[in-house]
Each structure stands twice: as C-alpha cells, then as structure tokens.
Phi, psi and omega in degrees: 000123183296149176281133182261129175269330184214161175296334181290350181279341191280126187300322182302320177295317183297320185282329172296328182287321176297322183295324184294311178309314181289322177298311180295318179298317184287339182252022181252002173211167180078192179304323184292330177293328174289338175272088188302313179301307177302310179297320175301317181295316183290327182285320173303315180297320177296316180298316182307328181298301181290325177300317174287329168299313181299304183300320177294327185286320183288345177293329170103326183259148185297332180285321177297318180295310183300320180297320179289321181292325177294321169305313181300316181298307175309315178297327172300312181297325178294320182296314174307314176296313174303322180298319177300318176293318173306315179298315179299324184271000180059034179283343183211165181285165172295324178294314178300316183301313189292322180294306176304319182288317175303314177298317180297311177307318182293316179297320178300323181287328181292319184293322179305312181299322172300318176302309184295328181289317179296322180295319175294324173294329182291315183295329174280350182081010176273152173292154172284165176277352179284000000 
C-alpha cells in the first residue's frame, strides 16, 4: 500500500472524482434533469464519496479514516441503487447505466480494499500510511 501525502493521491478518490463528473454529465439533460429531487440525490451521493474520502484522510488517524471510508462506501451503494432507479425510469440508456455502474462498483471495491488495509494495520499495531 503506497504512502499517501494528500487525499488527491488516493486512486479511489481520483476515480471517484471521475465518477462525479460522469454522474453530473448524464444528469444534466433529458428526463433525469427534470426530476430535480432525483438528480440532486444522485449528485449528492456521488459528491459524498470523494468528500468522505478527503475528510477521513484529513482527520489524521487510521480509525477515523476507516470510518469515513465506510461512509464513502455506503454512498457508492446509494449511487448503484439510484442507477437502478434511473434505469427503471428510462432516464438513461443501458450502456450509460452499465458504464456508471461499473465505475461505481470499482470505486466501491477500491474503498473496501483501503478499509481492509487500515483494519489490518490497526490489528498489527502499525500506524496507517495515511
């Protein structure tokens, strides 16, 4: 696991930021953009991922970082669930759904890996690399 000097060095944050951009792009036009509450919810969930990674990292300790990563992972789950709703409402094509879902799933797995790493480091009594 590499040492992170700043949260922007974390690959899960970087990929999460790309996911935010895709969510904003796909929700900026069409029927999804007219469903203001839904549009706001999926955008907030996407922003929550990167925001919680950053906030947890800046808190300084591995336990706090892991807690905020867990919140970020929950937000990824929310995005995936909202993507199913968007698909059912025909707010996006199957290709767009698949692309966003794949990205969200990848970010979630990366966050999960960081959580496991931090918990193992804590069990060994080591300080985190964060």
